[in-house]
C-alpha positions in Angstrom: 0.0 -0.2 0.0 1.4 3.6 -1.0 1.6 6.1 1.6 1.2 9.9 0.7 1.0 13.0 2.2 -1.8 15.5 2.1 -1.6 19.1 3.4 -5.1 19.6 4.9 -5.1 23.5 5.3 -6.8 24.4 8.5 -5.8 21.2 10.8 -4.5 22.4 13.8 -2.1 20.1 15.9 -2.1 20.1 19.7 0.3 18.1 21.6 -1.0 17.7 25.0 -0.8 14.9 27.8 1.9 12.7 26.0 -0.3 12.8 23.0 -0.7 14.6 19.5 -4.4 15.6 18.9 -5.8 17.0 15.8 -8.6 19.6 15.3 -10.6 20.7 11.9 -9.4 24.2 12.8 -8.2 26.1 16.0 -10.8 25.7 18.5 -12.8 23.4 16.6 -13.9 19.7 16.8 -11.4 16.9 17.4 -11.0 14.9 14.7 -10.9 11.3 16.0 -10.0 9.2 13.1 -6.1 8.1 13.1 -3.9 10.9 11.1 -2.8 9.6 7.4 -6.0 7.4 7.1 -8.8 8.2 4.4 -11.0 8.1 7.4 -9.1 11.3 8.6 -9.6 13.0 5.4 -13.6 12.2 5.2 -14.0 13.4 8.7 -12.1 16.6 8.2 -14.0 17.6 5.2 -17.1 16.7 6.6 -16.5 18.9 9.5 -15.1 21.9 7.4 -18.5 21.4 5.2 -20.5 21.7 8.1 -18.9 24.9 9.5 -19.3 26.5 5.8 -23.0 25.7 5.9 -23.5 26.9 9.5 -22.2 30.2 8.6 -19.5 32.0 10.7 -19.7 32.5 14.5 -18.6 35.0 16.6 -15.5 33.0 17.7 -14.4 32.5 14.2 -14.9 35.9 12.9 -12.1 38.0 12.2 -11.8 40.7 14.8 -14.5 42.7 16.4 -15.0 44.8 13.0 -17.1 42.2 11.8 -19.5 41.9 14.8 -19.6 45.5 15.7 -20.9 48.1 13.6 -18.4 51.2 12.6 -19.6 54.6 13.5 -17.8 57.3 11.9 -17.0 60.3 13.7 -15.6 63.9 13.0 -12.0 64.4 13.7 -13.1 66.7 17.0 -15.5 63.8 18.3 -12.4 61.6 18.1 -10.0 63.8 19.8 -12.3 64.6 22.6 -12.5 60.8 23.6 -8.8 60.2 23.9 -7.8 59.3 27.3 -5.3 61.7 28.1 -2.9 61.1 31.0 -2.6 64.1 33.9 0.7 65.1 32.4 -0.6 65.6 29.0 -3.5 67.6 29.9 -1.5 70.2 32.0 0.9 70.4 28.7 -2.0 71.2 26.5 -4.2 73.0 28.9 -7.4 70.9 28.9 -9.1 69.2 32.3 
């Protein structure tokens, strides 16, 4: 039987308790099949497809920009909300 190596994008490898565990993605479900077997690839593909069908979650979102609406502010509003240290306030003459 021929052995071949396939690079599955997104598989997370974690070493813990003296063993190596594989997950479908970081923070995702564990792949229970043995690495290098056709069952491993099938399980990985099934888990990835189920994630794509359910859509992105807050944990898989790319930063807060995808879940928090962005509000445009004028330059004066932005400057008034900047937290300044006491030494900065003394230097520029604001309270």
